[in-house]
Every structure is written in structure tokens, then in C-alpha cells.
C-alpha positions in Angstrom: 58.2 154.8 213.0 61.1 153.1 211.3 62.9 150.3 213.3 66.5 151.2 213.7 67.8 148.5 216.1 66.3 145.1 216.9 68.0 143.0 219.5 66.5 139.5 220.1 67.4 137.2 222.9 71.0 138.5 223.3 73.1 136.4 225.6 76.6 137.1 226.9 78.6 134.8 229.2 82.1 134.9 230.7 82.8 131.2 231.2 80.0 129.9 233.4 78.8 133.4 234.4 75.9 134.7 232.4 76.1 138.5 232.2 73.3 139.1 229.7 70.5 136.5 229.7 68.2 136.6 226.6 67.7 140.3 226.5 65.5 141.8 223.7 65.3 145.5 223.0 64.2 147.7 220.1 65.0 151.3 219.2 63.1 153.2 216.5 64.4 156.1 214.5 64.3 159.3 216.4 64.1 157.7 219.9 66.1 158.1 223.0 65.9 154.8 224.9 67.2 154.2 228.4 68.8 151.1 229.8 69.1 151.1 233.6 69.8 148.6 236.4 72.0 148.0 239.4 75.8 147.8 239.2 76.7 144.5 237.7 73.3 144.0 236.0 74.9 143.6 232.6 74.4 147.0 231.0 78.0 147.5 229.8 78.3 143.9 228.6 75.2 144.5 226.6 76.7 147.5 224.9 80.0 145.7 224.4 78.2 142.8 222.6 76.2 145.2 220.4 79.4 147.0 219.2 81.5 143.8 218.6 83.8 144.3 221.6 82.9 140.9 223.0 81.2 138.0 221.3 77.6 137.1 222.1 76.7 133.5 222.9 73.3 133.7 221.4 70.5 135.9 219.9 70.7 138.3 217.1 71.4 142.0 216.5 69.8 143.7 213.5 70.7 147.3 212.6 68.9 149.2 209.8 67.7 145.8 208.5 71.1 144.2 208.4 72.7 141.7 210.8 75.6 142.8 213.0 76.3 139.3 214.2 80.0 138.3 214.0 81.0 141.7 212.6 84.1 143.4 213.9 83.8 146.7 215.9 85.2 148.9 213.1 82.7 147.4 210.6 79.8 148.1 213.0 81.0 151.7 213.5 81.2 152.2 209.7 77.5 151.1 209.4 76.6 154.0 211.7 76.5 152.6 215.2 78.9 154.3 217.6 79.5 154.3 221.3 81.0 156.2 224.2 82.8 154.7 227.2 82.5 155.0 230.9 86.1 156.1 231.2 87.0 159.2 229.1 89.3 157.5 226.6 90.7 160.5 224.7 94.1 160.8 223.1 95.9 163.1 225.6 98.6 164.1 223.1 96.0 165.4 220.6 93.8 168.4 220.8 90.0 168.1 221.0 89.8 168.9 217.4 92.3 166.2 216.5 90.5 163.7 218.7 87.3 164.4 216.8 89.1 164.3 213.4 90.4 160.8 214.1 86.8 159.6 214.6 85.5 161.6 211.7 88.0 160.3 209.2 88.2 156.6 210.1 90.7 156.0 207.3 90.9 152.8 205.3 94.1 151.2 204.2 93.5 152.4 200.6 92.9 156.0 201.7 96.1 156.0 203.8 98.2 154.7 200.9 96.6 157.4 198.7 97.5 160.1 201.2 101.1 159.0 201.2 101.3 159.7 197.4 99.0 162.7 197.3 98.1 164.2 200.7 94.6 165.4 200.9 93.0 168.1 203.0 91.5 167.0 206.3 88.2 165.2 206.0 85.1 165.6 208.1 85.6 169.3 208.9 81.9 170.0 208.7 81.1 166.9 210.9 83.6 168.0 213.5 82.1 171.5 213.6 78.6 170.0 213.9 79.6 167.6 216.8 81.6 170.3 218.7 78.7 172.8 218.5 76.2 170.2 219.7 78.4 169.5 222.7 79.3 173.2 223.3 83.0 172.6 222.7 83.7 175.2 220.1 85.9 177.2 222.5 87.8 174.0 223.5 88.7 172.6 220.1 92.3 173.6 220.2 92.9 172.7 223.8 94.3 169.4 225.0 92.2 167.0 227.1 94.4 167.7 230.2 93.3 171.4 230.0 89.6 170.6 230.2 87.3 170.1 233.1 85.9 166.6 233.8 82.6 167.7 232.3 84.2 169.0 229.1 86.2 165.8 228.8 83.0 163.7 229.0 81.4 165.9 226.4 84.5 165.5 224.2 84.0 161.8 224.3 80.4 162.2 223.2 81.4 164.6 220.5 84.0 162.1 219.2 81.2 159.5 218.8 79.1 162.0 217.0 81.8 163.2 214.6 81.2 160.3 212.3 77.5 161.3 211.9 76.2 158.0 213.3 72.6 156.9 213.1 72.7 155.5 216.6 75.0 156.2 219.6 75.2 153.9 222.6 76.2 156.1 225.6 77.7 154.3 228.6 77.5 156.5 231.7 78.0 159.8 229.8 76.9 161.9 232.8 79.1 160.1 235.4 81.0 162.8 237.4 79.0 165.7 236.0 77.5 168.2 238.5 73.8 169.0 238.5 74.1 172.0 236.2 76.3 170.1 233.8 73.9 167.1 233.8 70.9 169.4 233.0 72.8 171.1 230.2 73.9 167.7 228.8 70.3 166.4 228.9 69.2 169.4 226.8 71.9 168.6 224.2 70.9 165.0 224.3 67.3 165.8 223.5 68.3 167.7 220.4 70.1 164.7 218.8 67.0 163.0 217.2 66.3 166.3 215.4 69.8 165.8 213.8 69.1 162.3 212.7 70.8 160.6 215.7 69.0 158.1 218.0 70.4 157.2 221.4 70.6 154.3 223.8 71.4 155.8 227.1 72.9 153.9 230.0 73.3 156.0 233.1 72.8 156.1 236.9 71.6 159.6 236.9 67.9 158.8 237.2 66.7 162.4 236.7 68.6 162.5 233.4 67.3 159.1 232.2 63.7 159.8 233.3 63.8 163.3 231.9 65.1 162.7 228.4 64.2 159.1 227.4 61.1 158.1 225.4 61.2 154.5 226.7 63.3 152.7 229.3 64.4 149.1 229.8 65.4 147.9 233.2 67.7 144.9 233.7 68.7 143.0 236.8 71.0 140.0 237.0 71.3 140.2 233.2 67.5 139.9 232.4 64.9 142.5 231.6 62.5 143.0 234.5 60.5 146.0 233.1 60.1 148.3 230.1 58.0 151.2 229.4 57.7 155.0 229.5 59.5 157.0 232.2 56.2 157.4 234.1 55.5 153.6 233.9 59.1 152.8 235.1 58.9 155.4 237.9 55.8 153.6 239.3 56.9 150.0 238.7 57.2 148.0 242.0 59.9 145.6 240.6 62.1 148.5 239.5 61.7 150.3 242.9 62.6 147.1 244.7 65.5 145.9 242.5 67.1 149.2 241.4 66.2 151.7 244.0 66.2 149.6 247.1 62.6 150.3 247.9 62.8 154.1 247.5 60.4 155.9 245.0 61.8 157.6 242.0 61.8 161.4 241.8 61.9 163.2 238.4 
């Protein structure tokens, strides 16, 4: 397998508080990798550091053979690494189609100046159609976010991340607030992404989803990796059961 992401000894701190403590993680092309842990374990801080939202205090991040260290968020996104957010951060005054178009185009200053002189047709039409179909949003493209169910809004956030045709998507709690049927349907769509050239790092508290779709899983507690392995290995790991599940076995 081709190595897509290689994170080595990543460290994130807020003043004297260490949120991510020398975490190493790899993702190969075509994988769905899970990252789980208790609230406050450092999962979102880890994603924020990978995507340039916050600086890391040590370690390295290599994506497709190139370093992402000290790159701005927009530069990281243009390299093919996108993310979703815990909160559904859509533009409420734009339709779903327009929300996806903003992500698909990602205009540069030069392209914006050129459009002022000679307006061009919308870019990324095929990518928007691809992303919306994958997320079952074709019938919602011309609706506004306020007209959607919570589950559809969450899927619109995922579709927006996919609209740029990324190589890797970091998903931060994409299933939060979904009911059981919505979560099952979302898991099925998630499993299809590697077949379309998109690998995934999945952070979620829905254990049935994570154990059901991931090829490998990392578990962090207090900012450090305490276990990694296949879903079956994680399900049976005593440290995971104690730290993450409060002593209760994992059901899949």
C-alpha cells in the first residue's frame, strides 16, 4: 500500500496544558482509519494541528511525501487534505449547491481578477454532482441549510469537504446527532469513499460506526496513544475498555 499520511510525534499545547503528546499515526491510500478516545482526549486538537488551524509544538506531518509543517490551512487543503467540523458550519444564505461550489472552486486572487474581466462558467460542476450523489443530497441541492434535517445538514458538511476531490478527509464527529438509520446509511456511504480515491480519518463517538467501517483504529487518552489495531483488537483491548468505555465491553 502507498503511504498517504505519516504523522510522527505530533505535539500540541495550549500554554502549559499538553493536548496532544507525541502522537504518531499513519494512513495508507484506500484506508479508513479511526481515532477515538474520551471527551477531552485531544482528538479535535490533533485534527486542528494536521490542517493548520493551530500550530504544533513538535513532531512532523508528511502528506503524499511532502511536509505540511508550517503550511497555512488553505495551502494544506489545496494539496488534497480536507476536513469536516463538529458543528455544521454551512453558509445559511447559500443553497447546498452553492455551499459545495464555494468548496469546489477555492478561487485564487488571480482567478478572481480574471473573472472580473471575463466571467467564466461555474467550475467544479462535475465534482459537486459527484459529492452530492455520494452523500444522497441530489434532491436537496437547491434548498437552503435551514430547510434540511439535521442529518442532511451533517451530510452537506461532508459533501462540501468532498467537493474538492480530496485525497484524504479528516471527519470530526460527522455522525453526531444522526439517528440509528441515518448512521447506518452514512457508514455505507463512508465505506464507498476509498473506491473513489478518498481515504478517511474518522473521529466519532458512535462506536458501532467506527468499529463497523474502519480498517484500523487508534485510541488516545490524555493526549497519548494507548492502543492501535484492527476493530477486533480494539474491541478486546483491556486498556481501551477501561479508559474509553468505563469498563463496559464494546458491541459491534
